[in-house]
C-alpha positions, 0 to 999 in steps of 0.5 A, a space after each residue: 484503567 483506560 483502553 488505548 490502541 498502541 501502534 508500532 512502526 519498524 523501518 522508521 526506527 532506522 531514520 536517525 535524525 530524520 526520524 521526526 519527519 517520518 513519524 509526523 507523516 505517519 501520524 498525519 496519515 493515521 489521523 486522515 484514516 480515522 477522520 470522522 471518529 473522535 479520538 486523540 493520536 499522540 506520539 510517545 517513546 517510539 510508539 503512537 497511541 490512540 486514546 479518548 475514543 468511544 469503544 464502540 468504534 474500536 474495531 473500526 479504528 483498528 481496521 482503518 489503521 492496520 492498512 496505513 503504510 508505515 504501521 508495523 502492528 497494533 494492539 488494543 490494550 488496557 493501560 494502567 499505572 506502572 506499579 506492582 500493586 496496580 499489576 496485582 489489582 488488574 490480574 487478580 480478576 483476570 479471566 483466561 479464555 484459553 487453557 494454555 498461556 505464557 506471560 511476556 514482559 517488556 520493561 522500557 522503564 528500567 527504574 521499575 521495581 522488578 526485572 522483566 522475568 520477575 514480572 512475567 513469573 509474578 503475573 503468571 502465578 496470579 493467573 494460575 491462582 485465579 484460573 485453576 485449569 490453566 497451564 503455562 506453555 512458553 513454546 506454543 501458548 494459546 494466549 500470550 499475555 503481553 505486559 509493556 512497561 513504558 518510560 512514562 510510568 504507564 503499563 500497557 497490557 494486551 493479548 493481541 498483536 495485529 499485523 499491518 503492512 509495514 513499509 513507509 508512510 505515504 508521502 515520504 518518498 515523493 510523488 509518482 504517476 502510475 499507468 492504471 489499466 483495468 487488469 490485475 497487475 497495475 493496481 498491485 503495482 500502485 499498492 506496492 510502490 505506495 508501500 515505499 512511501 510514494 504518493 500516487 496519482 494514475 493515468 488511464 487510457 480509454 478507447 471509446 467507442 472500442 472500449 465501453 464506459 463500464 471499462 472506464 468505471 471499472 478503472 475508477 472503481 479500482 482507484 477507489 479501492 486503492 485509496 484505502 491504502 494510498 490516500 486520495 488519488 487523481 486519475 487522468 483519463 486520456 482519450 486514446 482512440 485517435 492514436 490507436 487508429 493512426 498506428 493501425 492505419 499507418 504502421 506495420 501491425 506487428 509494431 502496434 503493442 510497441 508503439 502504443 506503450 511508447 505513446 503511453 509513457 510519453 503521454 504519462 511523462 508529459 502529464 507527470 512533468 506538468 503536475 509535479 510527479 517525479 516518476 512513472 510507475 507501470 505494472 510491467 513484469 519481465 517475461 510474464 507475457 511474450 512481449 514483455 522482453 528486455 528489448 520491449 522494456 528498453 524500447 519503452 524506456 528510450 522515449 522517457 527523457 526526464 523521469 525514471 520508470 519504476 516497475 514494482 512487479 518486475 520480478 513477481 510471478 503471476 501467482 504472487 501478483 494475484 495473491 496480493 490483488 486478492 489480499 488488497 481487494 482489487 482482484 474481483 474488480 480486475 477480472 470483470 469482463 470489460 476490455 481496456 485499450 490494450 485489447 484494441 487492434 491487437 496484431 496476430 503476431 506482436 513484435 516480441 524483440 523490437 529493434 530500436 532503429 526499426 521502431 523509430 522508423 515506424 514511429 516517424 510515420 506518425 505526427 507523434 507530438 500532434 497526436 500526444 497534444 490532442 490527447 492531453 488537451 482532451 483528457 478528463 481529470 477525476 479525483 477519487 
């Protein structure tokens, strides 16, 4: 008998002749997740297997693998050879930890000497013989004993199915650059777009001395938390103070938020094109705050010429976003009371439905290209 961690995937099954590329990427991401722990990871018959590990690290491996996008679920199993005799030998000493149970059998090896129902009935009888208080409950059992008879003449036995995040392996859907603030939404947006297979770097706009160094460190802490799910991340920290000061001094104050957003995505696009990113990602949401209107989103979209803007949270309500933030561990960091650049020079009455013609007139009061180039020339690059 051998301890084996069995890994399942879901959407990858739909990739037809391209399936090999997706499985290979998933395997590489799992290898990176468990880096430093001695083990072997192999692919066999629509499953990935982790073998040859020290069992003292078993839970650590499970915790690292279950957050890898592309993994649907995993189980810690006992592996035995596929035969009726080996099954009897295994289950004759099986100690059921609960009162009610059922046995479920999957028989991928159609040459096995018993059908799936026959195996379940046979093993159920052995468990009942050796656990006198046990009761079979096929509808709501406390324990489900799973027997997975595979094509390679091995059988995997387990009573646990650990759900993972599913999605697609990071790296199969290109590379994006996300606007990362210190708030709740943008880290969740990064998490969600990465779950569709996109590798993500981030750009953060910092307004020192109006915002503190702690505010920047908070954002880098959020990026570090996200690496658990998305892998290594490069954060481009852009000095935004001069741009905000120029807008505040030269433009109608009600256009401050609109013009800031336009500058942010222009800068993001320029960095993205230079660094090989294929999309811009934001945490914007339709109607979550008063200024998140179709008109405002259109004003932002207008200035990005070469790349798509993805908004993974566009239709989520705040409760849903907060729930995900708590689940992935970013929420407590996001609510730390360090303000970011979006709170600087806020107008009393920000424009809710900007007219593109009027926005352009306000923007023409500024040396846009000069301000953008100055900001990019002075950006800081942090590898997380």
